[in-house]
BADRENRO-830033 format. One record per atom (N, C-alpha, C, CB): residue in three letters; x, y, z. Coordinates in steps of 0.1 Angstrom, whole numbers, plus 2048, in hexadecimal, padded with zeros to 3 digits. Glycine has a CB too. Example, Ala and Ser with C-alpha at 12.3 -4.5 7.8 and 13.67 -1.06 7.14 Angstrom:
% BADRENRO-830033
ALA8847C784E/ALA87B7D384E/ALA8847DF84E/ALA8717D385A/SER8807EA847/SER8897F5847/SER88180084F/SER88D7FA839/
END
This chain:
% BADRENRO-830033
MET6C3867895/MET6C585A88E/MET6D3855892/MET6C385B87F/PRO6D4848896/PRO6E2843899/PRO6EB84388D/PRO6E183589F/ASN6F884488F/ASN702844884/ASN706835883/ASN70E84D887/TYR6FF82E87A/TYR703820878/TYR71081E872/TYR6F881986F/ARG71582886A/ARG722826864/ARG72D82586F/ARG72583385B/SER72B82B87A/SER73582A885/SER73881B889/SER732832891/GLN72E813887/GLN72F80588A/GLN7397FD881/GLN7227FE88A/TYR73B803875/TYR7437FC86B/TYR750803868/TYR73B7FA85F/ASN75280E86D/ASN75F81586B/ASN765819879/ASN75D822863/PHE77181A87A/PHE77781F886/PHE77F82C883/PHE78181488D/PRO77F83588D/PRO78584288A/PRO794841888/PRO78284B896/THR79984887F/THR7A884987D/THR7AB85887C/THR7AD842870/ASP7B785B881/ASP7BB86A880/ASP7C586C875/ASP7C186E88E/ILE7C486486B/ILE7CD865860/ILE7CB873859/ILE7CC85A856/SER7BF878859/SER7BB884851/SER7C1890859/SER7AC885850/GLY7C388F866/GLY7C889B86D/GLY7D689B870/GLY7C189C87A/THR7DE89186A/THR7EC89086C/THR7F489A864/THR7F188186A/THR7FB8A286A/THR8048AB862/THR8128A6860/THR8058B986A/GLU81689C869/GLU823896866/GLU82288B85C/GLU828890874/PRO82C888855/PRO82C87D84B/PRO828870852/PRO83987C843/THR81E86A84D/THR81885E853/THR815853849/THR80C86185C/ALA81884784C/ALA81583B843/ALA80B83284A/ALA82283483F/LEU80182F842/LEU7F6825847/LEU7F681983E/LEU7E982C848/VAL7F880D843/VAL7F780183B/VAL7E97FE839/VAL8007F6842/LEU7E37FF82D/LEU7D57FC82B/LEU7D47ED829/LEU7D180381E/GLY7DE7E6824/GLY7DD7D8822/GLY7EB7D2822/GLY7D67D4815/SER7ED7C6828/SER7FA7C0829/SER7FB7B2822/SER7FE7BF838/GLY7F07AE81B/GLY7EF7A1816/GLY7F479F808/GLY7E179C817/THR7F5793804/THR7F97907F6/THR7EE7917EC/THR7FF7817F6/SER7EF78C7E0/SER7E678F7D6/SER7D87897D8/SER7EB78A7C8/THR7D877E7E0/THR7CB7777E3/THR7C477D7EF/THR7CD7687E6/GLY7CB7857F6/GLY7C678A803/GLY7C677E80D/GLY7B8790802/VAL7C478181A/VAL7C3776824/VAL7B777A82D/VAL7D177582C/PRO7AD77282F/PRO7AC76482B/PRO7AA76281C/PRO7A175D832/ILE7AF757817/ILE7AD753809/ILE79F74D807/ILE7B874A804/ILE79974F7FC/ILE78B7497FA/ILE78C73A7FB/ILE78774D7EB/GLN783735803/GLN781727805/GLN78E71F80B/GLN77D7207F9/CYS796726812/CYS7A2720818/CYS79F71D827/CYS7AE729817/GLY7A271182B/GLY79F70D839/GLY7AC70C842/GLY798700839/CYS7B771383E/CYS7C3712845/CYS7C171A852/CYS7CF71783D/PRO7CA71885C/PRO7C871F869/PRO7C972E868/PRO7D371A873/VAL7D173385F/VAL7D274285E/VAL7C5748858/VAL7DE746855/CYS7C074184D/CYS7B4746847/CYS7A8745850/CYS7B273E83A/LEU7A873B859/LEU79D73A863/LEU79F742870/LEU79B72B866/SER7AB748871/SER7AE74F87D/SER7A575B880/SER7BD75487C/THR7A275D88D/THR79A768892/THR7A3774897/THR79176489E/ASN7B0772896/ASN7BA77D899/ASN7B978788E/ASN7C877789B/PRO7B5793891/PRO7B479E886/PRO7C17A087F/PRO7B07AB88C/PHE7CC79D885/PHE7D979F87D/PHE7DB795873/PHE7E579F887/ASP7D478A873/ASP7D4780868/ASP7CB78385C/ASP7D177286E/HIS7C478E85D/HIS7BB792852/HIS7C279D84A/HIS7AD797857/ARG7C679983E/ARG7CF7A2836/ARG7C87A5829/ARG7DC79B834/LEU7C57B2827/LEU7C07B781A/LEU7CC7B8811/LEU7B87C481B/ARG7C97BA804/ARG7D47BB7FA/ARG7DD7C87FD/ARG7CE7BC7EC/THR7EA7C77FA/THR7F37D17FE/THR7F17DE7F8/THR8017CC7FA/SER7F07E8801/SER7EF7F67FD/SER7F37FF809/SER7E07F97F8/VAL7F880B806/VAL7FC814811/VAL7F882280E/VAL80C813812/TYR7F4829819/TYR7EF837817/TYR7F984081F/TYR7E183981D/LEU7FF84A818/LEU80785481F/LEU800861820/LEU814855817/SER80286882B/SER7FB87482E/SER80587E834/SER7EF873837/CYS80488B82F/CYS80C896835/CYS8068A3832/CYS81B89582F/ASP8038AB83C/ASP7FD8B883B/ASP7F08B7833/ASP8078C1834/GLY7E88AC835/GLY7DB8AB82E/GLY7DC8A6820/GLY7D58B882E/PHE7E88A381B/PHE7E989D80D/PHE7E988E80E/PHE7F68A2806/GLY7E1887806/GLY7E0879807/GLY7E68727FB/GLY7D1875808/LEU7F086A7FD/LEU7F78637F2/LEU7F58547F3/LEU8068667F2/LEU7EE84E7EA/LEU7EB8407EA/LEU7F58387E2/LEU7DD83D7E5/ILE7FB82D7E8/ILE8048247E0/ILE7FC8187DD/ILE8118217E8/ASP7F98157D0/ASP7F380A7CB/ASP7E48097D0/ASP7FA7FD7CF/PRO7DA80C7C7/PRO7CC80B7CA/PRO7C87FC7C9/PRO7C38147C1/SER7C97F57D3/SER7C87E67D3/SER7BA7E27CF/SER7CC7E07E0/ALA7B97D57CC/ALA7AC7CF7C9/ALA7A27D17D5/ALA7AD7C17C5/ASP7A77D37E1/ASP79F7D57ED/ASP79E7E47F1/ASP7A57CE7F9/PHE7A17ED7E8/PHE7A17FB7EB/PHE7948017F1/PHE7A68037E0/ARG7897FD7EB/ARG77C8037F0/ARG77B7FF7FF/ARG7717FD7E8/LEU77D7F3803/LEU77C7EF811/LEU7867F6819/LEU77E7E0812/GLN7927F8814/GLN79D7FF81B/GLN79980E81E/GLN7AA7FE814/ALA794814813/ALA790822815/ALA78482481F/ALA78B828807/LEU77B81A81F/LEU77081B829/LEU776818837/LEU765811825/ARG77E80E838/ARG783809845/ARG78B81484C/ARG78C7FD843/TYR79381B845/TYR79C82584B/TYR797833849/TYR7AA823845/ARG78B835843/ARG786842841/ARG79084B83A/ARG78184884E/LEU79684782F/LEU7A084F828/LEU79985C823/LEU7A684781C/PRO79E867828/PRO798874825/PRO799879817/PRO79D87E82E/ARG7A5876810/ARG7A787B803/ARG7B28737FC/ARG7A988A803/ILE7B28737EF/ILE7BC86E7E7/ILE7C18787DD/ILE7B88607DF/ASP7CC87E7E0/ASP7D18897D7/ASP7DA8847CC/ASP7D98937DF/ALA7E08797CE/ALA7E98737C3/ALA7EB8647C6/ALA7F787A7C2/VAL7EE85D7BC/VAL7F084E7BD/VAL7FD84A7B7/VAL7E48467B7/LEU8058417BE/LEU81083B7B9/LEU80D82C7B6/LEU81D83C7C2/VAL8118277AA/VAL80F8197A7/VAL81C8127A5/VAL80681879A/SER81F8077AC/SER82C8007AB/SER82C7F879E/SER82E7F77B7/HIS8217F179B/HIS8207E978F/HIS8127E678D/HIS8297DC790/ALA80E7E1781/ALA8007E077D/ALA7FA7D277F/ALA7FF7E476F/HIS7FF7CA789/HIS7F87BE78C/HIS7EB7C1793/HIS8017B5795/ALA7E17B7791/ALA7D37BA795/ALA7D27BE7A3/ALA7CB7AE792/ASP7D97B77AC/ASP7D77B97BA/ASP7DB7C77BE/ASP7DE7AF7C3/HIS7E37CE7B6/HIS7E97DB7B9/HIS7E17E67B3/HIS7F77DC7B6/VAL7D97E37A9/VAL7D27EE7A1/VAL7C37ED79F/VAL7D97F0794/PHE7BD7E27A3/PHE7AF7E079F/PHE7A67E77A8/PHE7AC7D17A0/GLY7AB7F07B1/GLY7A27F97B8/GLY7A28077B2/GLY7A77FA7C7/MET7A88087A6/MET7A98157A0/MET79C81C79E/MET7B0813792/ASP79281579A/ASP78581B796/ASP77E8217A3/ASP77B810791/GLU78281D7AF/GLU77C8227BB/GLU7808317BD/GLU78081A7C7/LEU78A8357B6/LEU78F8437B8/LEU78584D7B3/LEU79C8457B1/ARG77B8497AB/ARG7718527A6/ARG76A8597B1/ARG76884B79D/GLN7688527BD/GLN7618597C8/GLN76A8647CE/GLN75E84F7D3/TYR7778637CD/TYR77F86E7D2/TYR77F8797C8/TYR78E8697D4/ASN77E8777BB/ASN77B8827B1/ASN77088A7B6/ASN77987C7A3/ARG7658837B9/ARG75988B7BE/ARG75B8927CB/ARG74D8817BF/LEU76188B7D4/LEU7638927E1/LEU76D89E7E0/LEU7698877EB/GLN77689D7D7/GLN7808A87D5/GLN77C8B17CA/GLN78E8A27D2/GLU76F8B47C9/GLU76A8BE7BF/GLU76E8BB7B1/GLU76E8CC7C3/ASP76D8AE7AD/ASP7708AA79F/ASP77F8AC79B/ASP7678B1795/ALA7878AC7A5/ALA7968AE7A2/ALA79B8A179C/ALA79E8B17AF/THR7A38A2791/THR7A989778B/THR7B5892794/THR7AF89B77D/ILE7B6885795/ILE7C087F79D/ILE7CB87A794/ILE7BA8747A7/ASN7D887D797/ASN7E387878F/ASN7E786A794/ASN7EF882790/ILE7EA86178B/ILE7EE85478E/ILE7FC853789/ILE7E5849787/TYR806851791/TYR81485178E/TYR81A84378E/TYR81C85B797/SER821840783/SER828833782/SER834834779/SER81F82877E/ARG83D82B779/ARG84882A76F/ARG842826762/ARG853821773/ASP849828757/ASP844826749/ASP83E819747/ASP84F82A73F/PHE84580E74C/PHE840800749/PHE8337FE74F/PHE84A7F674E/ALA83180375B/ALA824802762/ALA81980B75C/ALA825804771/ASN81D817758/ASN813820752/ASN80E81A745/ASN81A82D74F/LYS81681473D/LYS81180E730/LYS806804733/LYS81D807729/THR8087FB73D/THR7FE7F1740/THR7F27F7746/THR8047E6749/LEU7F480174F/LEU7E8808755/LEU7DF80E74B/LEU7ED81275F/THR7E5815741/THR7DC81B737/THR7D581172E/THR7E582572E/GLU7DA80572D/GLU7D37FA726/GLU7C87F572E/GLU7DD7EF722/ILE7CB7F273B/ILE7C17EC744/ILE7B57F6746/ILE7C77E9752/PHE7B8803748/PHE7AE80D74A/PHE7AC81673E/PHE7B2815757/SER7AC810733/SER7A9817726/SER79C81E727/SER7AA80E71A/TYR79281972E/TYR78581F72E/TYR78682D736/TYR77B816735/ILE79082F73E/ILE79283B745/ILE79B84473C/ILE799839752/VAL7A683F736/VAL7AF84772E/VAL7A884C722/VAL7BB83E72A/ASN7A084471B/ASN79A84870E/ASN78C84D70F/ASN79A83C705/PHE78885071B/PHE77A85571D/PHE778862717/PHE77785572C/LYS76E86370E/LYS76A870707/LYS75C87370C/LYS76C86F6F8/PRO75A87C715/PRO74D87F71A/PRO74488570F/PRO74D888726/LYS73788270F/LYS72E887706/LYS72388F70E/LYS72787C6FD/ALA71C897707/ALA71189F70D/ALA707895714/ALA70A8A8703/ASN704898720/ASN6FA891728/ASN6FF88272B/ASN6ED890720/ASP70C88072A/ASP71187372D/ASP71187173C/ASP720872727/GLN70B866740/GLN70986374E/GLN713859753/GLN6FB85E751/MET71C85474A/MET72684A74E/MET730851758/MET72E845742/TYR73384A763/TYR73B84F76E/TYR74884876F/TYR73384D77C/ARG75284F76A/ARG760849769/ARG769851772/ARG76584875B/PRO77484B777/PRO77D85377F/PRO78485D776/PRO78884A785/GLN78786877C/GLN78F873775/GLN79E87177A/GLN78A881779/LEU7A586A772/LEU7B3866775/LEU7BC86B76A/LEU7B4858778/ASN7C886F76E/ASN7D2872764/ASN7DF869766/ASN7D6882765/PHE7E186075D/PHE7EC85775E/PHE7F985D75A/PHE7E984A756/CYS80385E764/CYS80F866762/CYS81B85C763/CYS81087176C/ILE82585F75B/ILE83285775C/ILE83B85E766/ILE83885574E/LEU840856770/LEU84985B77A/LEU85785C773/LEU84A852786/PRO85E867775/PRO86C868770/PRO875860778/PRO87087776F/GLU88185E773/GLU88B85777B/GLU891860786/GLU897852772/SER89186D784/SER89687678F/SER88B87879A/SER89A883788/PRO89087D7A5/PRO88687F7B0/PRO87B8897AB/PRO88D8857BC/TYR86F8867B0/TYR86388E7AB/TYR85A8927B7/TYR85B8857A1/LYS85689E7B7/LYS84E8A47C2/LYS83F8A27BF/LYS8518B37C4/ILE83889C7C9/ILE82A89A7C8/ILE82489F7D5/ILE82588B7C5/GLY81E8AB7D5/GLY8198B17E2/GLY8258B37EB/GLY80E8A87E8/PRO8248AF7F8/PRO82F8B1801/PRO8398A5800/PRO8298B180F/PHE83789C7F7/PHE8408907F6/PHE84A8917EB/PHE8388837F5/THR85688D7ED/THR86088B7E3/THR86187C7E0/THR86E8927E6/ILE85F8797D3/ILE85E86B7D0/ILE86B8677C8/ILE8528687C7/GLU87185C7CC/GLU87C8567C4/GLU8778487C1/GLU88A8567CC/SER8778457B4/SER8728377AF/SER87D8307A8/SER8668397A6/PHE87D8237A9/PHE88881B7A3/PHE88280D7A0/PHE8948197AC/ILE885808794/ILE87F7FB78F/ILE8877F0796/ILE8817FA77F/ILE87F7E679B/ILE8857DA7A1/ILE87F7CE79B/ILE8827DB7B1/PRO8877C379C/PRO8827B6796/PRO8767B079E/PRO88D7AB796/HIS86C7AB797/HIS8617A479D/HIS85F797796/HIS8537AD79D/GLY86978E798/GLY869782790/GLY86B786782/GLY85C77A792/PRO863780778/PRO86578376A/PRO85F791767/PRO85E779762/ALA858797770/ALA8527A476E/ALA85B7AF774/ALA8447A5773/LYS8557BB775/LYS85C7C777B/LYS8527CD785/LYS8617D1771/SER8587D378F/SER8507DB798/SER8587E879B/SER84D7D37A5/THR8537F07A4/THR8597FD7A7/THR85B7FE7B6/THR8518097A2/GLY8668027BB/GLY8688067C9/GLY8678157CA/GLY8768017CE/PHE8638197D5/PHE8628287D8/PHE86982C7E5/PHE85382C7D8/ARG8708367E4/ARG87583D7F0/ARG86E84B7F0/ARG88583F7F0/ILE86884E7FB/ILE85F85A7FC/ILE864862808/ILE8508567FD/GLU86586F806/GLU86A877811/GLU860883813/GLU87887C80E/ALA85E88781F/ALA856893822/ALA85B898830/ALA847891822/LYS85E8A5831/LYS8628AB83D/LYS86E8A4843/LYS8578AC847/GLY87789F83B/GLY88389983F/GLY88188B844/GLY8898A184A/LYS875885843/LYS872877847/LYS87186F83B/LYS865877850/THR87486283C/THR875859830/THR86E84C832/THR88485682D/PHE868848826/PHE86183B826/PHE865834819/PHE85183E825/GLY86782781A/GLY86A81F80E/GLY86181380D/GLY87981A80F/ILE85E80F801/ILE8568037FF/ILE85A7FC7F2/ILE8478077FE/ALA85B7EF7F3/ALA85C7E67E8/ALA8547DA7EB/ALA86C7E27E5/SER8477DB7E8/SER83D7D17EC/SER83D7C47E4/SER82F7D77EC/ASP8437C57D7/ASP8437B97CF/ASP8517B97C8/ASP8387BA7C4/CYS85A7B07CD/CYS8677B07C7/CYS86D7A27C9/CYS8707BB7CD/SER87679E7C0/SER87E7927C2/SER88D7957C4/SER87C7897B6/GLU8907A27C4/GLU89E7A67C6/GLU89D7B57C8/GLU8A87A27BB/LEU8A77BB7CF/LEU8A97C97D0/LEU8B67CD7C9/LEU8AA7CE7DF/THR8B57D67C0/THR8C07DB7B9/THR8CA7E37C2/THR8BC7E47AC/GLU8D67E67BD/GLU8DF7EE7C5/GLU8D87FC7C8/GLU8EC7F07BE/GLU8D28017BE/GLU8CB80E7C0/GLU8C080E7CB/GLU8C48137B3/ALA8B88037CB/ALA8AE8017D5/ALA8B48007E3/ALA8A57F57D2/MET8BF7F87E4/MET8C67F77F1/MET8CB8047F6/MET8D17EC7F0/ASP8D080C7ED/ASP8D58197F1/ASP8CA8227F5/ASP8DD81F7E5/LYS8BF8227EE/LYS8B482B7F1/LYS8AD8287FE/LYS8AA82C7E6/PHE8AC81B801/PHE8A581680D/PHE8AD81781A/PHE8A080880B/THR8BA818819/THR8C3817825/THR8BF82382F/THR8D1819821/GLY8BC81E83B/GLY8B9828846/GLY8AC830845/GLY8C4831846/VAL8A382C83D/VAL89683383C/VAL88F83184A/VAL88D82E830/ASP88583A84C/ASP87E83A859/ASP87482E859/ASP87684785B/PHE86E82A84E/PHE86581F84E/PHE866818840/PHE856824850/LEU86880B840/LEU86B804834/LEU8617F8834/LEU8797FF833/LEU85B7F6828/LEU8527EA826/LEU8587E281A/LEU8447EE823/LEU85B7D581D/LEU8617CD813/LEU8587C0811/LEU86F7C8817/ASP8577BC805/ASP8517AF801/ASP8567A480A/ASP8537AC7F2/GLY84D79C810/GLY850790818/GLY845786817/GLY854794826/LEU84477F80D/LEU83877780A/LEU83676B813/LEU8397717FC/ARG840763815/ARG83F75781D/ARG84D751820/ARG83674C815/ASP84E746827/ASP85B740829/ASP86073A81D/ASP85A736835/ARG858732816/ARG85D72B80A/ARG8617357FF/ARG852722805/PRO86B7317F7/PRO86F73A7EC/PRO86473C7E2/PRO87B7347E5/HIS8647477DB/HIS85A74A7D0/HIS8627517C5/HIS84E7537D6/PRO85F74F7B9/PRO8677557AE/PRO8657647AD/PRO86474E7A1/SER85A7697B2/SER8577777B0/SER8577807BC/SER84A7797A9/HIS8597797C8/HIS8587817D4/HIS86477D7DE/HIS84B77E7DB/PHE8677867E7/PHE8707837F2/PHE8697797FB/PHE8747907F9/SER871770800/SER86D76880C/SER86D771818/SER87575B80E/ILE86776D823/ILE86777582F/ILE876776834/ILE85E76F83A/GLY87D76B834/GLY88B76C839/GLY893775831/GLY89175E838/THR891776823/THR89977F81B/THR89678D81E/THR89777C80C/ALA889790820/ALA88579E824/ALA88B7A2831/ALA87579F825/VAL88B79A83B/VAL89179D848/VAL8A079F846/VAL88E793852/GLU8A779783E/GLU8B579883C/GLU8B87A6836/GLU8BA78D833/LYS8B07AA82C/LYS8B27B7825/LYS8B07C282F/LYS8A97B8819/MET8A67C1838/MET8A47CC841/MET8AF7CD84C/MET8967C9849/GLN8B57C284F/GLN8C07C2859/GLN8CC7C9852/GLN8C47B485D/ILE8CD7C8845/ILE8D87CF83E/ILE8D57DE83D/ILE8DB7C9831/LEU8C87E1839/LEU8C47EF836/LEU8C27F7843/LEU8B77EE82E/LYS8BE7F184E/LYS8BD7F785B/LYS8B380385B/LYS8CA7FC860/PRO8A7801856/PRO89D80C858/PRO89980D866/PRO89080984F/LYS89481986A/LYS88F81B878/LYS88481187B/LYS88A82A87A/ILE87B80F872/ILE870805873/ILE8707FD866/ILE86280B876/GLY8717F0867/GLY8717E885B/GLY8667DD85C/GLY87F7E1858/ARG85E7DB852/ARG8547D1852/ARG8537CA844/ARG8467D7856/PHE8507BD844/PHE84D7B7838/PHE83E7B7835/PHE8537A8837/ILE83A7B6828/ILE82C7B9824/ILE82A7AF819/ILE82A7C8820/HIS81D7AF813/HIS8197A6809/HIS81A79880E/HIS8227A87FC/ILE81479581A/ILE816789821/ILE80B77F81D/ILE81678B830/SER80E77281C/SER805768818/SER7FE762825/SER80C75D810/HIS7F7757823/HIS7F075082E/HIS7F8745834/HIS7E274B829/ASP805744830/ASP80D739834/ASP810739843/ASP81973982C/ILE810745849/ILE814746857/ILE80D75185E/ILE824748858/SER80A74F86B/SER801758872/SER80A764877/SER7FB75187E/HIS80376F87A/HIS80977B87F/HIS81077988C/HIS7FF787880/SER809771895/SER80F76F8A2/SER81C7678A1/SER8057688AB/ASP81C75D898/ASP828755896/ASP83475E890/ASP82674988D/LEU830767887/LEU83A770881/LEU84077988C/LEU834778876/GLU83777F894/GLU83C78889E/GLU8457818A9/GLU83078E8A6/ALA8417748AC/ALA84A76D8B5/ALA85776A8AF/ALA84375F8B9/ARG8577688A2/ARG86476589B/ARG86D771899/ARG86175F88D/TYR86677D897/TYR86D789895/TYR86979489F/TYR86B78F887/PRO86E7928AC/PRO86A79B8B7/PRO8707A98B5/PRO86E7958C4/GLU87A7AB8AD/GLU8807B88AC/GLU8787C08A2/GLU88F7B78A8/ASN87E7CB89D/ASN8767D5895/ASN8757D1886/ASN87C7E2896/TYR8797C5882/TYR8787C1874/TYR86F7B5873/TYR8867BE86F/GLY8627B7876/GLY8587AD875/GLY84D7AF86B/GLY8527AB883/PRO8417A986D/PRO8377AA863/PRO82F7B8864/PRO82D79F865/ALA82B7BD858/ALA8217C8858/ALA8147C285A/ALA8227CF84A/TYR80A7CA85D/TYR7FC7C685F/TYR7F37D185A/TYR7FA7C286D/ASP7E77CD857/ASP7DC7D6853/ASP7DA7E085E/ASP7CF7CF84E/GLY7DA7ED85B/GLY7D77F7865/GLY7E47FC86C/GLY7CE7F286F/MET7EF7F7868/MET7FC7FB86E/MET7FE80A86A/MET8087F286A/LYS800813874/LYS803821872/LYS810825878/LYS7F7829877/VAL81882C870/VAL825831874/VAL826840871/VAL83082986D/ILE82884787B/ILE82C855879/ILE83B855876/ILE82985E886/LEU83F85986A/LEU84D857866/LEU85685F86F/LEU84E85C857/GLY861858873/GLY86A85D87C/GLY86985888A/GLY86986C87D/ASN85D85388E/ASN85B84D89B/ASN86183F89B/ASN84C84C89E/PRO86683A8A6/PRO86C82D8A6/PRO8638218A7/PRO87582C8B2/THR8568238AA/THR84D8188AA/THR84081C8A4/THR84A8148B9/PRO83881289F/PRO82B816899/PRO82181A8A3/PRO825809891/GLU81682189F/GLU80B8248A8/GLU8048178AC/GLU80282E8A1/THR7FF8168B8/THR7F880A8BC/THR7EA80B8B7/THR7F98098CC/PRO7E58008B0/PRO7D78008AB/PRO7CD8008B7/PRO7D57F48A2/SER7C28078B5/SER7B88088C0/SER7B07FB8C0/SER7AF8148BD/LYS7A97F88CA/LYS7A07EC8CB/LYS7967EC8C0/LYS79A7EB8D9/GLU7907F88BE/GLU7867FA8B3/GLU78C7F68A6/GLU7818088B3/ALA7987FA8A3/ALA79F7F7897/ALA7A07E8895/ALA7AC7FE895/LEU7A57E289F/LEU7A87D389E/LEU79B7CC89D/LEU7AF7CE8AA/ASN7907D08A3/ASN7837C98A2/ASN77E7CB894/ASN7797CF8AC/TYR7807D688E/TYR77B7D8880/TYR7837D1876/TYR77B7E787D/ILE7907CF878/ILE7987C986E/ILE7937BA86B/ILE7A77C8872/LYS78D7B4874/LYS7887A6872/LYS77D7A6868/LYS7847A087F/PHE77D79C85F/PHE77379B854/PHE76679785B/PHE777792849/
END
């Protein structure tokens, strides 16, 4: 019998990677791109790089899978990239586009022999998460209960560095307009990754932690100012100061096409894109395969 699934998924080697590796599952803003019923050139584009799922990143090292923000598109992302396992989850903040894929983790409970998955966030985000997902937190199973809920343990990240599997996590609260978000600096095997996907400023602590990391992702919504997000220009200015080995802006809107952004930023501080894979420490991202790019298109 033919394997029809192979028509809808492309092979990734993320599961076999022993080196610390980051895979961008989604690079888009809260609406995703294309936006529903939008007829702008970017939303109608056939360029796969202009198709942006909601922002989420998957880190892998020695078979351990660390998910950053289970986005509202997480089910599609897990299928698209054949994510092999989710051993732990980091949540930057509890806005819908970053956490509404949480329920999809129940399939990984089953795949991982009913193992409970820890969800790590700072206290302000944990409080909201436990309210949004109270049906998980307060679930009291009864005899013969057939209700299928994720087995998740919501944990508060300490201010000090914290070890999760092979990764050492440093977290710091950053402004996100009138709200708050969390930046993460993550290290494994001496390689470093930083992300602040939603922010309107970087604190001195964040600037210090992000300086010189191997791969940095910063919020870069659009050219026009926004009260809760970096503009693209601001993100690039910050990266020029921080000097990561690879720097990319993420959480991108439909205001500008990927090709225009790449033409504008030909150096290593340009746009992220769905399917971007970086082996931490390498000076350039892995080149996406033709199969990957064909699949990324909606």
